[in-house]
C-alpha positions as CSV (number, residue, x, y, z in Angstrom):
1,M,-41.7,-3.6,-64.0
2,S,-44.7,-3.0,-66.6
3,R,-44.3,0.1,-68.5
4,V,-46.7,3.0,-66.8
5,T,-49.6,3.9,-69.4
6,L,-51.5,7.1,-69.7
7,T,-54.6,5.2,-68.8
8,Q,-53.3,4.5,-65.4
9,V,-52.3,8.1,-64.7
10,A,-56.2,9.3,-66.2
11,A,-57.8,7.0,-63.8
12,T,-55.6,8.2,-60.8
13,A,-56.5,11.3,-61.3
14,G,-59.6,11.0,-62.0
15,V,-60.2,12.3,-65.5
16,S,-60.4,10.9,-68.8
17,V,-57.6,10.1,-71.1
18,A,-58.0,12.7,-73.0
19,T,-57.9,15.5,-70.3
20,A,-54.8,13.6,-69.1
21,S,-53.3,14.1,-72.3
22,R,-53.7,17.6,-73.0
23,A,-52.9,18.3,-69.2
24,L,-49.5,16.9,-69.8
25,R,-49.1,18.2,-73.1
26,E,-50.4,21.9,-72.2
27,R,-53.0,21.8,-74.9
28,G,-56.5,23.1,-74.2
29,E,-58.9,24.9,-71.5
30,I,-57.8,22.8,-68.6
31,S,-58.1,24.4,-65.1
32,P,-54.9,25.0,-62.7
33,P,-56.1,22.5,-60.4
34,T,-57.0,19.8,-62.8
35,R,-53.3,20.4,-64.6
36,A,-51.9,19.9,-61.5
37,R,-53.8,16.6,-60.2
38,V,-52.8,15.1,-63.3
39,R,-48.9,15.9,-63.2
40,A,-48.8,14.8,-59.3
41,A,-50.5,11.5,-60.6
42,A,-48.1,11.0,-63.4
43,T,-45.3,12.2,-61.1
44,A,-46.5,9.6,-58.5
45,L,-46.6,6.6,-60.9
46,G,-43.4,7.4,-62.6
47,Y,-45.2,8.2,-66.0
48,G,-42.5,9.0,-68.5
49,G,-44.9,8.9,-71.6
50,G,-45.5,12.1,-73.6
51,G,-44.1,12.0,-77.1
52,P,-42.3,14.9,-78.6
53,G,-44.5,17.1,-77.4
54,R,-43.8,17.0,-73.7
55,P,-40.1,18.3,-72.8
56,R,-37.8,16.5,-70.5
57,A,-36.9,18.9,-67.5
58,G,-33.7,20.6,-67.8
59,T,-33.2,20.0,-71.5
60,A,-34.0,23.6,-72.6
61,R,-31.6,26.3,-72.4
62,L,-34.2,28.3,-70.5
63,I,-33.9,29.8,-67.4
64,D,-37.8,31.1,-66.0
65,L,-38.1,34.5,-64.2
66,V,-41.4,34.1,-62.1
67,L,-42.6,37.5,-60.5
68,G,-46.2,38.5,-59.8
69,R,-45.8,41.7,-62.0
70,Y,-43.5,43.0,-64.5
71,D,-44.6,46.7,-64.7
72,G,-42.6,49.3,-62.6
73,P,-39.1,50.4,-62.5
74,Y,-38.0,48.0,-59.6
75,N,-39.0,44.8,-61.8
76,E,-37.9,45.9,-64.7
77,E,-34.4,46.2,-63.3
78,V,-35.2,42.5,-61.9
79,A,-35.8,41.6,-65.7
80,V,-32.8,43.4,-67.2
81,G,-30.4,42.0,-64.8
82,A,-31.8,38.6,-65.1
83,R,-32.1,38.4,-68.8
84,E,-28.1,39.9,-69.2
85,A,-26.7,37.1,-66.8
86,A,-29.2,34.7,-68.7
87,T,-27.5,35.5,-72.2
88,R,-24.2,35.5,-70.8
89,F,-24.6,32.0,-69.6
90,G,-26.0,30.7,-72.9
91,Y,-29.6,30.8,-71.8
92,D,-32.7,32.2,-72.8
93,L,-34.9,34.0,-70.3
94,V,-38.9,33.2,-69.7
95,L,-41.3,35.7,-68.1
96,T,-43.5,33.6,-66.2
97,A,-46.5,35.0,-63.9
98,E,-46.8,34.2,-60.5
99,R,-50.3,34.9,-59.4
100,H,-50.0,34.5,-55.4
101,D,-52.7,31.7,-55.7
102,P,-51.9,28.4,-54.1
103,A,-53.6,26.8,-56.8
104,D,-51.6,28.5,-59.5
105,D,-49.7,26.0,-62.0
106,W,-46.5,28.0,-62.9
107,P,-44.3,25.0,-61.9
108,A,-46.4,22.3,-64.1
109,R,-45.9,25.0,-67.1
110,I,-42.2,25.8,-66.3
111,A,-41.7,21.4,-66.3
112,A,-43.4,21.2,-69.6
113,R,-41.0,23.4,-71.6
114,G,-38.1,21.6,-69.6
115,S,-36.6,25.0,-68.2
116,G,-33.2,24.6,-66.8
117,G,-33.9,26.3,-63.6
118,V,-36.5,29.1,-61.9
119,V,-35.7,32.2,-60.3
120,L,-38.6,33.1,-57.9
121,G,-38.2,36.7,-57.2
122,L,-40.3,38.7,-54.4
123,A,-42.1,35.7,-53.1
124,V,-41.6,32.1,-51.3
125,P,-43.0,29.2,-52.7
126,T,-45.7,26.8,-51.7
127,A,-44.7,22.9,-50.6
128,A,-46.7,22.0,-53.4
129,Q,-44.7,24.3,-55.7
130,R,-41.6,22.9,-54.4
131,A,-42.5,19.4,-54.7
132,A,-43.4,19.8,-58.4
133,L,-40.3,21.6,-59.2
134,A,-37.8,18.9,-57.5
135,A,-40.0,16.5,-59.1
136,S,-39.0,17.4,-62.4
137,A,-35.5,18.2,-61.0
138,I,-35.7,21.8,-61.8
139,P,-33.9,24.0,-59.3
140,L,-35.1,26.8,-57.9
141,V,-33.3,30.0,-56.5
142,L,-35.4,33.1,-54.5
143,F,-34.6,36.6,-55.2
144,E,-35.3,39.0,-52.3
145,P,-38.0,36.4,-50.4
146,S,-41.1,37.8,-48.9
147,S,-40.3,36.0,-45.7
148,E,-37.9,33.4,-44.5
149,S,-38.5,30.2,-46.1
150,R,-39.0,26.7,-44.8
151,G,-36.3,24.4,-45.1
152,A,-32.8,25.3,-46.9
153,L,-33.5,27.1,-50.2
154,P,-31.0,29.4,-52.2
155,D,-31.5,32.8,-52.1
156,V,-30.4,36.5,-53.1
157,R,-30.8,39.3,-51.1
158,T,-29.5,43.1,-50.2
159,T,-28.5,44.2,-46.5
160,D,-31.6,46.0,-45.5
161,R,-31.2,46.4,-42.1
162,A,-27.9,48.1,-42.5
163,G,-29.6,50.4,-45.2
164,G,-32.2,51.4,-42.8
165,A,-29.6,52.2,-40.3
166,A,-27.4,54.2,-43.3
167,A,-31.0,56.6,-43.7
168,A,-31.0,57.2,-39.6
169,R,-27.6,58.3,-39.3
170,H,-27.5,60.8,-42.3
171,L,-30.8,62.1,-41.0
172,V,-29.3,63.2,-38.2
173,E,-26.4,64.7,-39.3
174,R,-28.6,66.5,-41.4
175,G,-30.5,68.3,-38.2
176,A,-33.5,65.9,-38.2
177,R,-34.9,65.5,-34.6
178,R,-38.2,64.9,-35.5
179,F,-38.7,61.7,-37.8
180,I,-41.4,59.9,-39.6
181,V,-40.7,56.5,-40.8
182,V,-43.3,55.1,-43.8
183,D,-43.3,51.3,-43.9
184,G,-45.1,49.0,-46.1
185,A,-48.6,47.4,-45.9
186,P,-48.2,44.0,-46.2
187,S,-45.4,43.9,-44.1
188,Y,-42.5,41.9,-45.8
189,R,-39.3,40.4,-44.6
190,W,-37.3,43.2,-46.4
191,G,-39.5,46.2,-45.4
192,R,-38.9,44.8,-41.3
193,A,-35.5,44.8,-41.6
194,R,-35.4,48.5,-42.9
195,V,-37.5,49.7,-40.4
196,E,-35.3,47.6,-37.5
197,G,-32.3,49.4,-38.9
198,F,-33.5,52.6,-38.6
199,V,-35.0,52.5,-35.3
200,A,-31.9,51.0,-33.8
201,A,-29.6,53.6,-35.3
202,L,-31.8,56.1,-34.4
203,A,-32.5,55.0,-30.8
204,E,-28.3,55.1,-30.7
205,T,-28.0,58.7,-32.3
206,A,-30.8,60.0,-31.4
207,P,-32.5,58.7,-28.5
208,D,-34.5,61.3,-27.4
209,A,-36.1,62.2,-30.7
210,A,-39.6,62.2,-31.5
211,V,-40.5,59.0,-34.2
212,R,-43.8,58.2,-35.9
213,R,-44.1,55.3,-37.8
214,V,-47.3,54.8,-40.3
215,A,-47.9,52.2,-42.8
216,A,-48.9,52.5,-46.7
217,G,-49.7,50.3,-49.1
218,W,-46.4,50.2,-51.0
219,S,-47.7,52.9,-53.2
220,V,-47.4,56.7,-54.1
221,A,-50.9,57.1,-52.9
222,G,-51.1,55.4,-49.8
223,A,-47.6,57.0,-48.6
224,R,-49.0,60.3,-49.5
225,R,-52.3,59.7,-47.4
226,V,-50.7,58.7,-44.3
227,A,-47.4,61.3,-44.3
228,R,-49.6,64.4,-45.1
229,A,-51.9,63.5,-42.0
230,T,-48.9,63.0,-40.0
231,L,-46.9,65.8,-41.1
232,A,-49.9,67.6,-39.8
233,D,-49.7,66.4,-36.3
234,M,-45.7,66.4,-35.8
235,P,-44.5,68.4,-32.3
236,G,-41.7,70.2,-32.2
237,D,-39.3,72.4,-34.4
238,G,-36.8,71.8,-36.7
239,P,-36.9,70.0,-40.2
240,V,-38.7,66.5,-40.2
241,G,-36.7,63.8,-41.2
242,V,-38.7,61.0,-43.3
243,F,-37.9,57.4,-44.3
244,A,-39.6,55.6,-46.9
245,C,-39.1,52.1,-47.2
246,S,-39.6,52.3,-51.1
247,D,-38.7,55.1,-53.4
248,E,-42.3,54.7,-54.7
249,M,-43.5,55.8,-51.2
250,A,-41.0,58.4,-51.0
251,A,-42.7,60.1,-53.9
252,G,-46.0,60.1,-52.1
253,V,-44.1,61.8,-48.9
254,Y,-43.1,64.3,-51.6
255,A,-46.7,65.0,-52.8
256,A,-47.7,65.3,-49.0
257,T,-44.9,67.6,-48.3
258,A,-46.3,70.0,-51.1
259,D,-50.2,69.6,-49.6
260,A,-48.9,70.5,-46.5
261,G,-47.4,73.9,-47.7
262,L,-43.9,73.1,-46.9
263,R,-41.0,72.5,-48.9
264,I,-38.2,69.7,-49.5
265,P,-35.0,69.9,-47.6
266,D,-35.7,73.2,-46.1
267,D,-39.0,71.9,-43.7
268,V,-38.9,68.0,-44.3
269,L,-35.6,65.9,-45.4
270,V,-36.6,62.8,-47.6
271,V,-34.6,59.1,-47.6
272,G,-35.9,56.6,-49.5
273,F,-35.1,52.9,-50.4
274,D,-33.9,51.2,-54.0
275,D,-32.7,54.1,-56.1
276,V,-34.5,53.1,-59.1
277,R,-34.5,55.3,-62.0
278,G,-37.6,57.6,-61.2
279,A,-35.3,58.8,-57.5
280,R,-33.4,61.5,-59.7
281,W,-35.9,62.5,-61.2
282,L,-37.8,64.1,-58.4
283,R,-37.2,67.5,-57.5
284,P,-35.1,67.9,-55.6
285,A,-33.5,64.6,-56.1
286,L,-34.3,62.1,-54.1
287,T,-31.4,60.9,-51.3
288,T,-32.0,57.1,-51.1
289,V,-30.6,53.8,-50.4
290,R,-29.6,51.8,-53.2
291,Q,-29.7,48.1,-53.5
292,P,-28.1,46.5,-56.5
293,I,-31.0,45.2,-58.3
294,R,-29.7,44.0,-61.4
295,E,-26.6,42.7,-59.8
296,M,-28.9,40.8,-57.6
297,A,-30.7,39.2,-60.4
298,A,-27.9,38.5,-62.3
299,A,-26.5,36.8,-59.1
300,A,-29.5,34.6,-58.5
301,V,-29.5,33.5,-62.1
302,E,-25.6,32.4,-61.4
303,L,-26.3,30.9,-58.3
304,L,-28.6,28.4,-60.6
305,V,-25.9,27.8,-63.7
306,N,-23.0,27.7,-61.0
307,P,-24.4,26.4,-57.5
308,P,-22.4,26.1,-54.7
309,P,-20.6,22.8,-53.1
310,A,-22.7,21.2,-50.9
311,G,-22.3,22.6,-47.3
312,E,-21.7,25.6,-48.3
313,P,-24.1,29.3,-47.7
314,T,-26.4,29.4,-50.0
315,T,-27.4,33.0,-49.2
316,I,-26.0,36.0,-51.1
317,E,-26.2,39.3,-49.8
318,L,-25.3,42.1,-52.1
319,P,-24.5,45.6,-50.2
320,T,-26.5,48.5,-50.0
321,R,-25.2,52.4,-50.4
322,L,-27.0,55.4,-49.5
323,M,-26.9,58.0,-52.5
324,V,-26.9,61.2,-50.9
325,R,-28.9,64.0,-53.3
326,G,-31.0,67.4,-53.0
327,S,-34.1,65.8,-50.4
328,T,-31.6,66.1,-47.4
329,G,-29.9,69.3,-48.4
């Protein structure tokens, strides 16, 4: 069989030979769709050229952590856990940005540097992104996927539903009979599971309790706005138990409580979710459901390095734990 040439790749992709060469070597200003088209053409034709500037997939001792953002205490914990595990296995960790755009070419960039594997955090890849990694024989593991992926992909997550249930039982034990649930918007898999667990446990332990469900944009400001309006309109007497689906939104509940002239934990009992470092800095310190973020990130890296035998379960679920502090008395 004759050897596929760069000229054939360029013709198939509908670009010049120079553009095809730059796209395959990650050189120059080339739009992500054009680069993706050239790489797809090269894969389809079985092009093996590229010279010394084009690393082969899997030859570099690199693992890519792909996240939409790297600021904030949660994502920082993910990066630390992944880096420590990668170092332990003899890999370097690369931080790669994911732009929530179907045309984003992060798989092509990863393939170009020959990474040994990818941990994709808080997202689910598109079919095209999965195919691009598979074509380069680069394994993929999901960290806390935002929804259930189509097709079997290994993933690491935490016991979100059980954590929500633990929060409900704790608030009932502390005397709450009126409840506010602050969910996140948009609605992600983990948020839905936390709310479902909370509501189910509440139906068992306090079936006659008044419950208000509100949604905020996974932010302090959004939670402050919706919690302030809801606290002002809660019927009944006694402390209000508030469950926020993240510690960041729980901080917004603190601000809303102060806005309403109420006090934590005298008038309002608050439970968050995550146990990022800021949870202990709030006053009073926040009772929250701890998910082992660093351990989860490390488990995702290990799943890349030491995948289970074929046929074994590829979902790892690490347990949550309720951390009781001053916000619930």
